[in-house]
C-alpha positions in Angstrom: 59.2 174.7 6.4 59.6 171.9 9.4 61.4 169.5 6.9 64.9 172.4 7.0 64.4 173.1 10.6 67.0 171.4 11.8 69.2 172.4 8.8 68.7 175.8 10.4 69.4 175.8 13.8 72.9 174.9 13.3 75.8 177.3 12.3 75.9 178.8 9.1 78.0 176.4 7.7 81.1 178.4 6.0 80.0 181.7 6.4 81.9 182.8 9.5 85.3 182.3 10.9 87.0 183.7 13.6 84.1 186.2 13.3 84.9 186.9 9.8 82.7 186.5 6.9 84.5 183.6 4.8 81.8 183.5 1.6 78.6 185.5 0.6 75.8 186.0 2.5 72.5 184.8 0.4 69.6 186.7 1.0 65.8 185.8 0.4 64.1 189.2 -0.5 60.2 188.9 0.4 57.9 191.6 -1.0 55.0 191.8 -2.8 56.5 194.7 -5.1 58.1 193.5 -8.0 59.8 196.5 -8.1 60.6 196.9 -4.9 62.5 193.5 -4.8 64.2 194.0 -8.2 65.2 197.4 -6.4 66.7 195.4 -3.0 68.5 193.0 -5.9 70.5 195.6 -7.5 71.4 197.1 -3.7 72.0 194.2 -2.0 74.5 192.5 -4.7 76.5 196.1 -4.7 78.2 195.0 -1.8 80.8 192.3 -2.8 80.0 189.9 0.4 75.9 189.7 -0.8 74.2 187.7 -3.1 70.5 187.1 -3.9 69.7 183.9 -4.1 66.0 184.4 -4.6 63.2 186.7 -4.3 59.2 185.8 -3.2 56.3 188.0 -3.6 54.6 186.3 -0.6 55.5 183.8 2.1 53.9 181.0 0.7 56.4 181.6 -2.1 59.1 181.9 0.4 58.4 178.5 1.8 59.2 177.0 -1.1 62.2 178.8 -2.4 63.5 177.5 1.4 62.6 174.4 1.0 65.3 174.4 -2.1 67.7 176.3 -0.4 68.4 177.6 2.9 69.3 181.4 2.8 71.8 183.2 5.2 69.0 186.1 5.5 65.9 187.2 4.5 64.6 190.6 3.7 60.9 190.6 4.5 58.1 193.2 3.9 54.8 193.4 6.5 52.0 194.4 4.2 51.8 191.1 2.0 48.9 189.3 0.4 47.9 185.5 1.9 49.7 186.4 4.9 51.1 189.5 6.8 54.9 189.4 7.6 54.8 189.2 11.1 52.8 185.8 11.6 55.4 184.3 8.7 58.1 185.7 10.8 56.1 184.3 13.9 55.6 180.7 12.1 59.1 180.8 10.7 61.1 181.2 14.1 58.9 178.9 15.6 59.9 175.9 12.7 63.0 177.1 10.5 64.5 180.1 13.1 66.4 182.6 9.8 67.9 185.8 10.6 65.0 188.5 9.4 65.6 192.0 7.9 62.5 193.7 8.1 62.0 196.5 5.2 58.2 197.8 5.5 56.7 200.9 5.3 54.6 199.7 8.3 57.5 199.9 10.8 57.7 203.8 11.9 59.8 204.7 14.4 58.3 203.6 17.7 55.3 201.7 16.0 53.5 199.2 17.5 54.5 197.2 14.4 58.0 197.3 14.9 58.2 196.0 18.5 56.2 193.2 17.3 58.5 192.1 14.4 61.3 192.8 16.9 60.1 190.6 19.4 59.0 188.3 17.2 62.6 187.7 16.2 63.8 190.1 13.9 66.8 191.1 13.9 67.2 194.5 12.1 64.6 196.8 10.8 64.9 199.4 7.7 62.0 201.5 8.1 61.0 202.8 3.5 58.5 205.7 3.0 54.9 204.5 1.6 55.6 206.6 -1.2 58.7 206.5 -3.0 60.4 203.0 -1.8 62.8 202.5 -4.6 64.3 205.7 -4.4 64.6 205.3 -0.4 66.3 201.5 -1.3 69.0 203.1 -3.4 69.5 206.2 -1.2 70.0 203.8 1.7 72.0 200.9 -0.2 75.0 201.1 2.8 72.5 201.0 5.4 70.2 198.1 4.2 74.0 195.6 3.1 74.9 196.9 6.5 71.7 195.6 8.3 71.9 192.1 6.3 75.6 191.8 7.2 74.9 192.1 11.0 71.5 190.1 10.6 74.0 187.2 9.4 75.8 186.8 12.1 72.7 185.3 13.7 74.3 181.4 13.5 72.2 179.5 15.9 68.6 179.9 17.2 68.6 180.7 21.7 67.2 178.0 23.4 63.4 178.0 24.3 64.1 179.7 27.8 60.3 179.5 30.0 59.9 182.5 31.8 60.3 182.0 35.5 62.9 179.4 35.1 64.6 177.5 38.0 67.3 180.3 38.3 64.1 182.7 38.7 64.1 185.0 42.0 60.3 184.7 43.1 59.1 188.0 44.9 54.8 189.1 44.7 54.4 191.0 41.8 55.0 194.7 42.0 51.0 196.5 42.5 83.8 206.2 21.7 86.6 207.5 22.9 85.4 210.4 21.6 82.7 210.9 23.8 84.1 212.2 27.4 84.2 210.1 29.9 84.4 212.3 33.1 87.0 211.2 35.6 86.7 210.0 38.6 88.7 210.7 42.1 89.3 208.6 44.9 85.9 209.1 47.0 84.2 207.9 43.6 85.8 204.6 44.2 84.9 203.9 48.0 82.1 201.8 48.1 78.4 202.7 49.0 75.3 201.2 49.7 73.8 201.5 46.6 74.8 198.7 43.8 74.3 199.2 40.5 73.8 197.0 37.8 75.0 198.3 33.8 73.4 195.9 31.2 74.6 195.9 27.5 73.1 193.9 24.5 72.5 194.5 20.6 71.3 191.7 18.3 68.8 189.2 20.1 68.6 191.7 23.3 65.1 192.2 23.0 64.4 189.3 24.4 67.5 188.4 26.2 66.2 191.8 28.6 63.0 190.4 29.0 63.9 187.0 30.1 67.0 189.1 32.5 64.6 191.6 33.7 61.7 189.7 34.3 63.4 187.3 36.4 64.7 190.2 38.9 63.2 191.0 42.4 61.2 194.7 42.8 64.3 195.6 44.9 66.8 194.7 42.8 69.9 196.9 42.4 69.5 200.1 40.0 70.2 199.2 36.4 71.2 201.3 33.4 71.0 199.8 30.0 72.4 200.3 26.9 70.5 198.0 24.0 71.3 199.1 20.3 67.9 200.1 19.3 66.4 203.4 16.6 65.2 206.2 18.3 62.1 206.6 19.4 61.6 202.4 19.2 63.1 202.2 23.3 60.5 204.3 25.0 57.7 202.1 23.7 60.2 199.1 24.5 60.5 200.2 27.9 56.8 200.7 28.4 56.1 197.0 27.5 58.8 195.6 29.7 57.6 197.6 32.9 53.8 196.0 32.1 55.3 192.8 32.9 58.2 193.2 35.5 58.5 193.4 39.0 60.7 196.1 38.7 59.9 199.2 37.1 61.1 199.9 33.7 61.7 203.2 31.5 63.4 204.8 29.1 66.6 207.2 30.7 65.9 211.0 31.2 69.1 213.1 31.6 69.9 213.3 35.3 67.5 210.1 35.8 68.6 208.7 39.2 69.5 204.7 39.3 67.8 203.9 42.5 66.7 199.6 43.6 63.8 198.7 41.3 64.1 200.4 38.7 66.3 199.8 35.2 67.2 202.9 32.8 67.1 201.7 29.2 69.4 203.9 27.1 67.4 206.5 24.6 67.8 205.5 20.7 70.3 208.2 19.3 71.5 208.9 22.8 74.7 207.7 25.1 74.4 207.3 28.8 77.3 207.7 31.3 77.0 207.0 34.6 77.6 209.7 37.4 77.6 210.6 41.2 76.8 213.2 43.2 77.8 211.4 47.2 76.0 208.3 47.2 73.7 209.5 44.4 74.3 207.6 40.9 72.8 209.0 38.2 72.8 208.6 34.4 73.6 211.8 31.9 73.0 211.7 28.4 75.5 212.4 25.6 74.9 213.4 21.5 78.0 212.9 21.1 79.5 211.0 18.0 79.1 207.1 17.0 81.0 204.8 19.4 82.1 201.9 18.2 79.6 202.5 15.3 76.6 203.1 17.8 75.2 205.8 20.0 73.7 204.4 21.9 77.1 202.3 22.6 77.7 200.0 25.7 81.4 201.1 25.8 80.5 204.2 26.6 78.1 203.4 30.0 80.5 200.3 30.8 83.6 202.5 30.5 81.5 205.0 32.8 80.6 202.6 35.1 83.9 201.5 35.8 85.4 205.0 36.8 82.3 206.5 38.6 81.2 203.4 40.6 84.6 200.7 40.4 83.7 198.0 42.7 80.5 199.1 43.8 79.3 197.7 39.3 77.8 194.2 38.6 78.4 194.5 34.5 76.5 192.4 32.0 77.3 191.8 28.7 74.5 190.2 26.5 74.1 188.6 22.9 75.1 190.8 20.5 77.3 191.6 17.3 80.7 193.3 17.1 83.0 194.4 20.2 80.9 197.6 21.7 81.2 196.6 25.1 84.4 194.8 25.3 86.7 197.3 26.4 83.7 198.5 29.1 84.3 194.9 30.2 87.5 194.9 31.1 87.6 198.3 32.5 84.9 196.7 35.0 87.2 194.1 35.9 90.2 196.3 36.2 88.2 198.9 38.9 86.9 195.7 40.9 83.6 194.8 39.5 81.8 192.0 39.2 81.5 191.0 35.2 79.3 188.5 33.6 78.7 187.4 30.2 76.0 186.0 28.5 77.2 182.0 27.4 77.2 181.0 23.4 74.3 178.9 24.0 72.3 180.9 25.0 73.4 184.0 22.6 71.3 184.8 19.4 75.2 186.3 18.5 78.0 185.2 20.1 79.9 188.4 19.2 80.3 190.9 21.8 80.4 188.7 24.9 82.9 186.3 22.6 84.7 189.7 22.3 84.9 190.3 26.4 85.6 187.0 26.6 88.8 187.5 24.7 90.0 190.5 26.0 89.9 189.0 29.6 87.1 191.4 30.9 84.2 188.7 31.9 84.5 187.3 35.4 81.5 184.8 35.0 80.0 183.0 31.5 76.3 182.5 32.3 73.4 180.9 30.4 70.9 183.6 30.1 68.7 182.2 32.7 71.0 182.6 35.3 71.9 185.9 34.9 69.4 187.7 37.2 69.8 185.2 40.2 73.2 185.8 40.3 73.4 189.9 39.7 71.2 190.0 42.6 73.5 187.9 44.8 76.4 189.6 43.6 74.4 193.0 43.9 73.9 191.5 47.4 77.2 190.2 48.8 79.3 193.0 48.3 
C-alpha cells in the first residue's frame, strides 16, 4: 500500500468543488461473503452519485485492488479470513489513509469493536445483523448510501499530532429549528464567574476530541460537547476519554451541571441544550426532531448557549461534514462569545468549520493542537 500513500493524501481530485460532488464516488467493497458483496454493489449503485469500482473478499485482495486504482471510499467488514478488518484498517490508515465505512455484524451499539473501528479511523459505521444481512442491506439502502457519501468528504489525511504537543497545558494528572430553544432574559447575559466551553464535531471528531480533551488541565472550564455518534456509543466513548484525560468526561444526563473540570458529551439520539439557574449552568436533554439531519445537533447546543450564556461562552467547531453548528457559531459570536474553528489542515473533513467561517461566525481559526491552550486562555481571560 505504501506505493500509493502519497496519492491518497492529496485532495480527492475532482470529487468536490465548492463542497458539492462533481463526479461519482468510486467505492471498493471488502467483505468475505459473495452474497453481501453483490447485494452491497446492487444497493450502492441505486444512487446515481455512487459507482462500485471493485469488490474484494479479504484485505489482501483489497490491497491489490487499491494498488491498481485508488477508491474514494471503502466499505469494510470486520470478520474476515487471513486478516481482520480492524487490523487492516489500522495498517491502511498508517500507510494509505482512505475514507472507510465499516459494515459489520460485530459493531453492535456501544461495542468495543465499534469504538475500536472509530478510533482506528473509520468515519462511518453501519451495523448489520448476523443473520439476514442481505435483507438488512437492501432495507437500509438509503442509510448505507448516505454513509458512503458522508465518508467521501474525507479529502485529506489529518496531521499526525502527538499527544502532549507544545501547546498542551501541563498540570499533574488527576488521581432544528424544530427543537424549542428557551429564550433568555437580560439577567442570563450578565457575566458570572463560571465560564462554559461548547464544542461541536462530526466526522473525524472522535480523534479530534481526544487530542483536545487530553490537552486540558483538570481545572478547565466546564464543557458541553456534541459529537455526531449513534446511540449507546457515546457512553463508552466518554468512558474511554475519562481514563486518559485530566478532566472528568461523561455522557450527559438530563440536568447535569456544567462544572469546571468536567466535560459532558451529548448522548446519541438526544439533543442537549444549555440552561441556567442563577449562576449554575446545566444541560437539558431533548428527544425532539432531527436538526440538520442530526440528533444530537451542534446547532441546538450552540444556539441555546448563545441565548443562555452569551459572553460567558467559548464556542469551538471541529472537523465534520455539512453545516451543522455554523448558524449556532454565528449566534454565539453575535452574543459576545469567543468562537474558534479548527483549521483546514488538521481537519479530517473541512466542512462544518468551513461553513461557520463562510457565515462569519468564527473569530479564530486554529490547528487542532492549539485549541486546548487557547480555550483555557480565553476561558480565564473574561
